[in-house]
N, C-alpha and C positions, 0 to 999 in steps of 0.2 A: 748339450750343456747339462751338467749335473746341478740339480736344484738344492739350494740351501734349505735346511728345515728351520721353520719358526713357529713360535706359539701363536695361538689364536689372537691374544692381545697384541703381539708384536706385528702380525700381519695386518691387523686392523689399523694400528698406528702407522705402518709404512704407507698403506693405501691412502689414508686420510692426510698424511703429510704431503704426499704427491698430489692429491686433488687440490690441496690449498695453493700449490705452486702454479697452477694453470688457471689463466683467466677464464671466467665463466664456469670453472668446476669448483671453485672454493665453497659453494653453497651446498655441495654433496658430501655425504659422509657415509662410510661403510658402518653398518650397525652390527653385523654379525658375519662370521664365516661359517660355512657349513662344510663339514668333512663329506667327501664323496669318494666312491671307488675311483682308482686312478683312471684318467681318460686315456686316449689313444697316445697322448704325448706324455703321460706320467703325472699329470697334475692331480692332486688328491683333494682339492678344496674349491669352493666357488663362493662368491659373495651372496649372502642370503637376502639382504634388504639394502636398498639405497634410499635415503630419505633427502628430500631437498630441504635444507636448513631455512627457517623462517627468518632468521636475523641476517643482517649483512646488507650492503648496497645492492641496488638493482644492477643487473648486468646487461650489457648490450649483446652479449653472445647469444644467437638464436638457440632455442632448446634442442633441436636436432643436432646442432654442432656440439653443444655441451654434452649431450648423451654419447656422441661418437668419441669425444675426447675422454670422457669417463670410462667407456668401454676399453679404449686403448690402453689407459693406465692399468686397468684391472688385468687385461691380457698380458701386458708386459710382466707384471707381478706374478701371474700364474705360470709364466715361462721360467721365472727365476727362482721361485720359492715353492716348498711343499709344507704342509701343515704337520708339525711335530706330533 
């Protein structure tokens, strides 16, 4: 699959919008995207930092599950997009 190119602000917005849609992940946000050398699959970026936001209602989703959901969202976006 050929990747679409996106700017850093666009990638951050895409990831954050997707995190908000998943129960238990709405408290996470991507703070920064780091350009990298293309990996074996051709992706040229990674998420620099994830912070759990302090605001919002408590979630019943256990932390390991939240982290797995978060990582899955990021992986799907890394397969679809490259940093412009």
